C-alpha positions in Angstrom: -159.1 -87.7 101.1 -161.2 -88.6 98.1 -162.0 -92.2 97.0 -162.1 -92.6 93.2 -163.1 -95.8 91.3 -162.3 -96.2 87.6 -164.4 -98.9 86.1 -164.0 -100.7 82.8 -165.1 -104.0 81.3 -162.0 -106.1 82.1 -159.7 -103.8 84.2 -156.9 -104.5 81.8 -156.1 -101.4 79.8 -158.2 -98.2 79.9 -159.0 -98.3 83.6 -155.4 -99.3 84.5 -154.1 -96.3 82.5 -156.5 -94.0 84.1 -155.6 -95.4 87.6 -152.0 -94.6 86.9 -152.6 -91.1 85.7 -155.1 -90.2 88.5 -152.6 -91.4 91.1 -150.0 -89.1 89.4 -152.2 -86.1 89.0 -154.0 -86.2 92.4 -150.6 -86.2 94.2 -151.7 -88.2 97.2 -155.0 -86.3 97.7 -157.1 -89.3 96.6 -157.1 -93.0 96.9 -157.5 -94.5 93.4 -159.1 -97.9 92.7 -159.7 -99.5 89.4 -161.9 -102.5 88.7 -163.8 -104.3 86.0 -167.1 -106.0 85.4 -164.8 -108.9 84.7 -161.0 -109.3 85.3 -158.7 -109.9 82.3 -155.3 -109.2 83.9 -153.3 -106.1 83.3 -152.4 -105.9 79.7 -148.6 -105.9 79.1 -149.0 -103.3 76.3 -150.8 -100.9 78.8 -147.9 -101.3 81.2 -145.4 -100.6 78.3 -147.2 -97.5 77.0 -147.4 -96.1 80.5 -143.7 -96.8 81.1 -143.0 -94.8 77.9 -144.6 -91.8 79.7 -142.8 -92.4 83.0 -145.7 -94.0 84.9 -145.2 -97.4 86.4 -148.3 -99.6 86.6 -146.5 -102.9 86.5 -147.5 -103.5 90.2 -151.3 -103.0 89.4 -153.7 -106.0 89.7 -156.9 -106.6 87.8 -159.8 -106.4 90.3 -163.5 -107.2 90.1 -165.8 -104.3 91.1 -167.5 -106.6 93.7 -164.3 -106.3 95.8 -165.1 -102.6 96.3 -168.9 -102.4 96.9 -168.4 -101.4 100.5 -166.0 -98.5 99.9 -167.6 -95.0 100.1 -166.6 -93.6 96.8 -166.7 -89.9 96.1 -166.4 -90.4 92.3 -166.9 -93.3 90.0 -165.6 -92.9 86.5 -166.6 -95.4 83.8 -164.2 -95.5 80.8 -166.2 -97.6 78.4 -169.9 -97.9 77.5 -170.2 -101.5 78.6 -169.1 -100.6 82.2 -171.3 -97.5 82.2 -174.4 -99.6 81.2 -173.6 -102.4 83.7 -172.2 -100.6 86.7 -174.1 -101.6 89.8 -175.6 -99.2 92.2 -173.1 -98.0 94.8 -174.6 -96.8 98.0 -173.6 -93.4 99.1 -172.9 -90.1 97.6 -170.7 -91.1 94.7 -170.8 -88.8 91.8 -170.7 -90.7 88.5 -168.8 -89.7 85.3 -168.5 -91.4 82.0 -166.2 -91.1 79.0 -166.0 -93.9 76.4 -162.4 -94.4 75.4 -161.5 -96.6 72.4 -160.3 -100.1 73.6 -156.6 -100.3 72.6 -156.7 -104.1 73.3 -158.8 -104.5 70.1 -156.2 -102.7 67.9 -155.0 -104.6 64.9 -152.0 -104.2 62.6 -148.3 -104.5 63.0 -146.8 -104.4 66.5 -145.8 -100.7 65.9 -149.3 -99.8 64.7 -150.9 -101.4 67.8 -148.5 -99.6 70.1 -149.4 -96.3 68.3 -153.1 -96.9 69.1 -152.2 -97.6 72.8 -150.2 -94.4 72.9 -153.1 -92.4 71.3 -155.6 -93.8 73.8 -153.1 -93.3 76.7 -152.7 -89.6 75.7 -156.5 -89.1 75.6 -156.9 -90.7 79.0 -154.0 -88.6 80.3 -155.7 -85.4 79.3 -159.0 -86.5 80.8 -157.4 -87.5 84.1 -155.4 -84.3 84.4 -158.5 -82.2 83.8 -160.5 -84.3 86.3 -157.9 -84.1 89.0 -157.6 -80.3 88.6 -161.4 -79.8 88.7 -162.4 -82.3 91.4 -159.4 -83.1 93.6 -156.7 -80.5 93.6 
């Protein structure tokens, strides 16, 4: 069983979306954790955009990376530049990956336009997570 950590700035959108998709695509072959440098709470728009794609992340919590320093991770994925630059050293053999996704929480415009940005970022993260799961877990 692989331990995977997804790390973002606030653990509210991108890391939560990735958490949901990695759980889905690894099909129980990995334990998925998500955390932030800070905790901002799970963004309701992230929950809504995932629900549109059939993934329930409403039960997720926003966690600080310090909660997980003792877990022997196999993979650590940073999903924003800030987290990549500020991720602490994790002891062990964790292989690190980085992909900077646009922060949908910073989207502006009408409610519909903001949700379109959330859906666009969600779909980018979905593709990344599917490919990651196929290459490193399944």
